[in-house]
C-alpha positions in Angstrom: 61.0 60.6 15.7 64.8 60.3 15.1 66.4 60.8 11.7 67.1 57.0 11.6 63.5 56.2 12.5 62.4 58.5 9.7 64.8 56.7 7.3 63.6 53.2 8.2 59.9 54.2 7.9 60.2 55.7 4.4 60.2 59.3 5.5 62.5 62.1 4.4 65.6 62.2 6.6 68.9 63.9 7.2 71.6 61.8 5.6 74.3 63.6 7.6 72.8 62.6 11.0 75.4 60.7 13.0 73.0 57.9 13.9 72.0 57.5 10.2 75.7 57.4 9.2 76.5 54.8 11.9 73.6 52.6 10.8 74.7 52.8 7.1 78.2 51.9 8.1 76.9 48.8 9.9 74.9 47.8 6.8 78.1 48.1 4.7 79.8 45.7 7.2 76.9 43.3 7.0 77.0 43.4 3.2 80.7 42.8 3.2 80.3 39.7 5.4 77.3 38.5 3.3 79.1 39.0 -0.1 82.2 37.2 1.2 80.4 34.3 2.8 80.3 30.8 1.3 77.0 30.0 -0.4 76.0 27.2 2.0 77.3 28.9 5.2 74.5 29.0 7.8 75.8 32.5 8.7 74.5 33.8 5.4 70.9 33.3 6.3 71.5 35.1 9.6 73.1 38.0 7.8 70.2 38.2 5.3 67.7 38.1 8.2 69.6 41.0 9.8 69.7 43.0 6.5 66.1 42.8 5.1 62.5 42.9 6.4 60.3 39.8 5.9 63.2 37.3 5.5 62.2 33.7 5.4 63.9 30.5 4.1 62.4 31.2 0.7 64.1 34.5 0.2 67.2 34.1 -1.9 69.8 36.8 -2.4 72.8 36.1 -4.5 76.4 37.5 -4.2 77.4 41.0 -5.0 74.3 42.5 -3.4 74.4 46.2 -2.4 71.9 48.3 -0.5 71.8 51.4 1.7 69.6 50.4 4.7 68.5 46.8 4.0 65.6 47.0 6.4 63.7 49.2 3.9 63.6 46.1 1.6 60.3 44.4 2.5 59.7 40.8 1.2 56.1 39.7 1.2 56.9 36.0 0.8 59.2 34.1 -1.6 61.6 36.2 -3.6 64.8 35.9 -5.6 67.4 38.6 -6.1 70.0 37.4 -8.6 73.7 38.3 -8.8 75.1 41.8 -8.6 71.9 43.8 -7.8 71.9 47.3 -6.2 69.0 48.6 -4.2 69.1 52.2 -3.1 66.5 51.7 -0.4 66.3 55.2 1.0 62.6 54.6 1.0 60.6 51.4 1.1 61.1 48.8 -1.6 58.3 46.2 -1.5 58.9 42.9 -3.2 55.8 40.9 -3.7 55.5 37.1 -3.2 57.2 35.0 -5.9 59.0 38.0 -7.5 62.1 37.3 -9.6 64.7 39.9 -9.9 67.3 39.2 -12.6 71.1 39.8 -12.4 72.5 43.3 -12.5 69.2 45.0 -11.6 69.0 48.4 -9.9 66.0 49.5 -7.8 66.4 53.2 -7.0 64.3 55.1 -4.4 66.4 58.2 -4.3 66.8 61.2 -6.6 68.6 64.5 -6.3 66.7 67.7 -6.7 67.0 69.6 -10.0 68.1 72.8 -8.3 71.9 72.8 -8.1 72.0 74.8 -4.8 69.7 72.4 -3.1 71.7 69.4 -4.4 74.8 70.9 -2.8 72.9 71.2 0.5 72.1 67.5 0.3 68.4 67.7 -0.6 67.0 64.5 -1.9 63.6 63.3 -3.2 63.0 59.7 -2.0 60.0 57.7 -3.2 59.0 54.1 -2.6 59.2 51.3 -5.2 56.8 48.4 -5.4 57.5 45.2 -7.3 54.2 43.2 -7.4 53.7 39.5 -6.7 54.7 37.1 -9.4 56.7 39.7 -11.4 59.9 39.1 -13.3 62.5 41.7 -13.9 64.9 40.5 -16.6 68.7 41.1 -16.5 69.9 44.7 -16.2 66.6 46.3 -15.4 66.6 49.7 -13.6 63.5 50.8 -11.7 63.3 54.5 -10.8 61.8 56.2 -7.7 58.1 56.1 -7.2 57.4 53.2 -9.6 54.9 50.4 -9.0 55.2 47.3 -11.2 51.9 45.4 -11.1 51.4 41.8 -10.2 52.5 39.3 -12.8 54.2 41.8 -15.0 57.4 40.9 -17.0 60.0 43.6 -17.6 62.4 42.9 -20.5 66.1 42.8 -20.0 67.8 46.2 -20.1 64.7 48.2 -19.5 64.5 51.5 -17.6 61.2 51.7 -15.8 60.3 55.3 -15.3 56.5 55.0 -14.8 54.1 52.5 -13.3 53.5 49.2 -15.2 50.1 47.6 -15.1 49.6 44.1 -13.9 50.0 41.1 -16.3 51.7 43.0 -19.0 55.1 42.7 -20.8 57.0 46.0 -20.8 60.4 46.7 -22.5 62.7 49.5 -23.5 64.1 52.9 -22.3 61.9 54.3 -21.2 60.0 51.1 -20.5 56.6 50.8 -22.2 53.9 48.1 -22.3 54.1 46.0 -25.5 51.5 43.3 -24.7 49.1 41.9 -22.2 49.6 38.5 -20.5 46.5 36.4 -20.2 45.8 35.2 -16.6 43.2 33.4 -14.6 
């Protein structure tokens, strides 16, 4: 398996690999074109399809979107990513059906090691992030590596999600914590 194949399957990979670096440069070019396209330009849908996995006509991504690989962002149906969001998709980010991601949100799959010598060698600890179906992330939410947010959860604006959030709950704060359950059928 090549380093790029590892990267696009959620495995640990060498960020200095020439094929990985070339792919990341291509993604930056696609993002530039996407973020500078007109809102109703048909090219925008083609760019989105080339960037993310699971694109369909009910996937909406607003301007000022940033990511590392794009293809590691997996939509499972309808999804909305509002303005100015950053996804460090060095592992798989799963976005459940009907998820709403507010403006200025960050979804982070990568983390540096605590050991300074290893950091200088480029050692990373990448973990997947899962955003459940029918969830809503308010504005300025940050989701850290390895977190799963359960179906139907609501994350309050400005929260930093460091641990899993159960389904059908409201969670807020830094660190984010559950404050109430949401009745559901």
